[in-house]
N, C-alpha and C positions, 0 to 999 in steps of 0.2 A: 689409736692411727697407726695402721702398719706403718714401717720403716719407711717405705718408698713406694711411688706410683704403681710400679710390676704390681708388688703386693696388693696393693689398694683396690685394683684395678679387678687383678685375681680372686678377692675375695666377695666382690661382686658380679664375679661371672656369668652367672644364672641370669639376674637382670638384663643383665649389658646383652648379653646374646639371644634376648628374647626379643627386644624391639628391633622394629623397619627400618631404622635411620643407619648408616655407617658407620662405625665408631675407633676412633684409632687414639691409644693412648700412648705419649710419648716418656720419655726421661730428658731430663734439664742438661743432658748434651743432643735431644731432640732425636736420638733411635728410638724406634716402635719397638713398645715392650708389650703391646696388646694390638687386637685386630677381632672383631665378632664377625660373624658368618654373614651378616647382611651388607657389611665392605667386600667382603670378598667377592659375593655375589654381583656388585654393582662395577665391581675396576677388572675384575678378573684373576686378578693378584691373590693366591694363597698366602695364610699367614705363615708360612714354613718359608715365602717367598722374602716376605719383607720384615719377619721379627730382628730385630737388633741393629735393623739398618734405616739410614735416613730416607723418607720416603718421600721425599720433595724432588730428590731424582727420579722419582718413579712417576709421580703426579703433579708435580708444579714445574716440569722441568721447563716448558716454554707457557707461550700465552695460546691463546685460541688461533689468534692471526700466523701464527710460527713462532713471534717471536721470543728471545733466547727469556727465561723471568731468574734471576739471579737468587740465589737462596735469602740471602739478607734481606728481601723483598717482601718473603712469607712474610704470611699475617699469622700464622700455625708456628711457627719460629719466634716471631717477634712477640709474640704472647711470652712464647717459653725463658725471654731473655729478660722483659719489662712487667711481667705480670698481669698485663692488662686483658680485658675479656675484647673478641672483635668477633662483630658478625658480618659474614661477606653474602654477597649477593651477586657478586658480576663476576666468576668467574668458572674456569674447565678443571676438571680433573681428565686424565687421561688415561683409558684401560691400556690394558694388557696390548691385546691387540692391535693395539697404536691408535683408536679412535676416540677423541674426546666425545667428553658428555657437561652439559651446564650443570653447576650444584650450586645450592646454597650452605653455607657451613658456621659453624660458630666453635672459636678455639677459648678454652676457659681452662686458667691456669687452676693447678694444685699449688696448694698449700701443705705443712705438716708444721705443728706449731709455730705457724709467722716465715716458716723460712721454705722460697718457691723450688718445689722439687719435681715439675714437671709440668704439661698438659694434655688434656684431651680433646680432642675434633670430633665434632659430631656433624654429618654431613647425607647429606639426600639430593637425588637424581630431580633435577625440574624440569625436565627432556618436554615431556607431558606438559604438563605446566605453561612453559614455554611457549609451546606448540597451539594448546589453545588461545592463550592469550596472543600470539602473532596472528592466528586467525579471526579472531574475535577485533583487534584492531585495523586490520586490513576490511572487516565488513564495516564495521565503524568511519572506517574511510571512504569505504565504498555509498555507505549510505549519505555521510557529509556532503560527497561529491552529486550525487543525485539530487541532496535539497538543495544547494550551492545552486544548480543549474536551474531549479524549479524558481528560484527564488529570483536571481541573478540577471538570467537570462528569458529575452524572449521567445521560449518555445514553450510555455505551459500550454499543455495541450493542441500543439503545434502537426503532430503527426495525425493524429486523430481526427485535426478537422481535414489536413489532405488526403484524407483517404477517405472522406466520407465527404466530401464538398461538390465533387463533379458527377454529374449524373444525380442527385442526393432524391429528385423529384418536386424541386420548389421550379414548378416550370406548367404552366397549363393555359386554357384558350377560353375556360369557360370564365364567362362575366364577373361574376363575383371573386374569383380565382386572381385574374387582372388588376381589379378595383385595390384587392387585398395587396399584389405587389408594386404596385402604383403606392400606396400606402406607407409601406415598406421605403420607398425609395425617397419619401417624401421627408419621413423623421428619422431615417439616419443618421444625414445631415445633423443632425442636431444630437443634441447631450440630454433630451427629455427625457424622463423614465414610458418603458413601452410596457405592457403588460398582452402575453400573448395568449390567446382563449382558443380552447378546441380540441375534441374529444380524440382520445387514446390513438396514437399512430397517424395523426394527419400532418406531422411533421414539426410540431411548435423550437423543435431546438434547430433544423435546418433554418429557419425561420430568425433566429434567435442568432445565428452564425453569419445571415447574409445583412443584416440590420447591421455586424460589428464588421463586419467585411467593407461594409457601403460608407463607412462611420468613419469620421477625422483619425477616430482612434487603431483603426487598423493596425498598424506597426505597433499596437503594443497587446499584451495578453487578453484573451478570452477564458477567464476562469471560472468552471462548472460547480454550482452546488445543488448537489441532488438533497433537497428539503425533507421528504421520506424517509432520508437513513441516519436521520440526528437526531437525536433528543435533546434537551435544551439546555443541557451540561457541555455533550459534545461537539455541541453546534458551540460554543461561545469558545472552546479552543481552536476549529476547526476555521470558522469567520477570522478570531481576532488573536489565533495564534497564542504561544507561550513562550515564557523565556526557561533558562536550563534550570531544572530542580524544583518547578513552582506545582509538580505534583507528584506522585510515583510512576518512575519511568519514562519520564521529562528529561534525559540525560544532554540534550543539545537544545538549543534555542531554535523557535521557528517559525515562522511568520504564519501569519493567519490568510484565508484566501483573499479579505481585501486589501492586505497588502500584497500581495502576489496581483492584485487587477490594478491597480496602482496604476493610473495615466491610460488604464484601457476599459474590458467591460466586465462585470459580474454579472451572470446569468443565476440567478435564481429557479432554480425546475421543480416542481410539483411544490408550488410555494403552499398551495391549500392545504397539506400533509403535515403544517407545521403543529406543534403544541401552543397552546395558547402562550405556553409562558415562554419560548423559544420567540414568539412572536414579537414579544417586550421587548426581549434583548436585541432584536433584529432591528426595530424599530429606530430603538434609541440610534444606534452605527448610523442609523439611514438618514436620523433628524439631524444628527451630530456633523458626519461625515468626518468623525476622527474615534481613535479609539483607546484602549492602554490593552497586552496584549496579558495575559493570564498569569499571576507570579510578577508583573509587571508594573512602575510607575510612571514611567513616562508617556503623552501625551501625543500620539499620532495621526498629523491628519492625511486622508487619503481624497484623491479626484477618481473616483469612479462613475459609471454610468449604468444603472441600473435594469436590467432588462430580469421580466421574471413570466412566468407560464406556468397553468394550470389546465387543469378537464373537469374543472369545481366550477358551481355557482358561487361566486364569493360572495356575493349580494344576499343571496339567500343565508350563507353561512353567518352574516356580518348581524341578520337577524334572529337567527337563534343562537347568538351567542356564543359560535365557532371559530370567529373570524374576525380578531380589530379592526374598529371601524376607523380610526383614524391610519392605519396599516393600508387597509382598503384604499383610500384613499388617498396614500401614497404613493401606492402600486398605480394604480389604474387612473393614471398622468393621459395615456395616448394606448387604448384598446386595439388588437388588431385580432381579425377572427379571421380563424381560419376553418373554410367552409368542410364539411366532410366528402369525403371520396362518393359517397353515396350520389350527393347534391351534385359534382361533377362527373358524371359519368361519363359523357363527351371527353374528358381528356386520358380513358384508358389509354388506348390507342398511344399516345404522346409518352405517357407514364411505363407503358412497356416499352416502347424503344430505349428509352435511356435507360431500364435498370437492365433487359436482356443484355445492352453493350454493359454494363458492367461486370453483370453474371460471366460473358464472356471472357472478359480477363480472370474473375474471380477463380471460372476454375476451368479453364484452358478448354474452351468450345469456342463453337464457333457456329451461332444458331443466328440467322439471318432474318428471322422476323416469325408473327403468330399467324397462326389460317384464320380467317373471317369467322368458320363455327367457334374458333375459341375465342374471340372479341366478343361473339355474342354472347358464349355463358358468360362472361366475365363482365359484361355491361349487365347482365340480370340478376347479380348478386346485389347483397345487399349492403357488403364490406363494414362490418359490425368494426373488423380491424385496422379501418383505413388503409394508409399507403404502407405502414408496416407488413400487413397480414398481405395487400398483393406482391409484395415483394417475400416473402416468406414461401406465395406457394410459385410464384415464376421459378424462386430460386432450387426448390424439390422436383418440378415437371424440367427444366431445362437437367438436373442432375439424372432425370430418368430418360429423358429426349435420346435418341438415337438418332434425328433428323434433323437436316438445317434449318426445320421448318418446322416451328414448337406446335405439337395438338396437347391440348390441355386436359390429360384424364379425368382432374379431381368431379365428383359427383356434388352439385351444389344444391343440390332440390331438398337435402337432408338439411339444412342448414337455413333453408327458408322458413320452419319451421318457429324457429326461435323469433322471426318475426309477428306471430300472433302473440298477441300480448296485450291487446286491447284488457282495460279494466282489470289489469292483472298488480298484484301488489312489486313494489322498484324494488325490493329485496327478491321477489321470486323472477323477475324481467334479468336483473342482475344473474342471477344463481343461471336461468338458462343461460345467459353469453356467456360466460364461464366455461360452462362444460359444454358448448360447441369449442370455443379455443381451444382447451383442453382435448376433447377430440380429434381435432385437426392436426393439433402435435402431436399425437399419439401417447397423451397424457405427461409429454417431457415438460418442466415447468421451466431450469431456468434453462442457459448456452442460447446461442446465435438463434437458434430454433425452437426456442423454446416457448410457450406458452405466455410467461412472463415479458418478455421481448416485445411481445404483439400486443398485451395489454399496457406497454408502457407504464411498469411498476418493479420494483426491485422484486426479487423470489421471495424474500421474505413479507412482503405487503401483499403478494397473491397467496401463501401457505396462507396468513391471517383469514383474511376473507374467505379463504376456503372452509376453513374452520369452523369459521360463525355462522358460513352460511352451507354448513353440513354435509359439502361436495365432495363424495368419495367415490372411487376409481370402483365399478362393479366389474 
């Protein structure tokens, strides 16, 4: 081995110059005897500036906050005194231009025949790593804040509730509709399970919100679960929550929808879309009113009121083996049937009044009313998309209108063709209906004015139905 550290480092010059980390070599007196190009590039100090000098005076003269950093505290120089290797992750080096940068470094002693002859310091700039870490911590903190807000405050979906409650269409003079409203008032004060039945777009979610607002649980959350979105495995985590580390990606403990709805109401929308496996898992918690988070062992009791909704004939699904009979009877305690819009045509003027008031605020318009010819046109339509379709048609017409009196321009004559469905297979009727809605929406599937919203189903569900029914835009 060479007689001193300088000869040792010079003999390894080719290798040390090629690495990306900065490298300093020191003799036993603490003076620099070797500086590689990476160290020059990171610090701005050339080897000719520092060789033979005490580098602490250039790089460690003060801490990041400006406090003095005495040389006797320097980890690099202490390694040269006691021969102990040190790994440091929380210091800064100062550049020649006066700026500092965070570093991680190791100081390693060098021995010759058992005698300490110097040390080598290997360091790297961790500025980008610290920036990424800080950004990640900030993002995780934000996620934690949002999670805690959802879990611990009575604010779950409150903004959405406030935006959609007023003028939402839960009004009418039709006898069947007035009877439904009376049923809502009667059952709302109880904790009985309610099953809301109705076609797409009739306002099942609005009925659920009304039930919750009129109940004794109104000061607690109304939590919605769209059953069409989740398969059995995802549903378990969504409903029951999970513990930290329960599965890959579970970096934080998370409460499930049942816990979030504790003392409040759980709204199970599109209950008819659940797989049989998911139905079994749902039934268990509905029966027990207790659960365990995924990855946890603690039993958690919940006090919730269940409201479910569907546009399907669940009893027919039970007979076909597509829906569990025990789950059906547990949900069907108090059924509420929402009349289709075509069954309450006389309510269209009242509905239009409320919808136009909403649209004036949303679109900054000043529509004062709708002319009689337009009302007659609306009354003659069969409304396959129900109130949601009426809302979308009025919104398009309001956007196009330049007058304070709305004049409906849409031609409904072609739409009546879909009514000619006598003796046709159900799939053919469904296909014609979906094509009609797509045409009305200019084949736009997603978004506020898309066909999926009118049909009251997720975008993915509509695309799946289109594929199954071989629906393609010509």
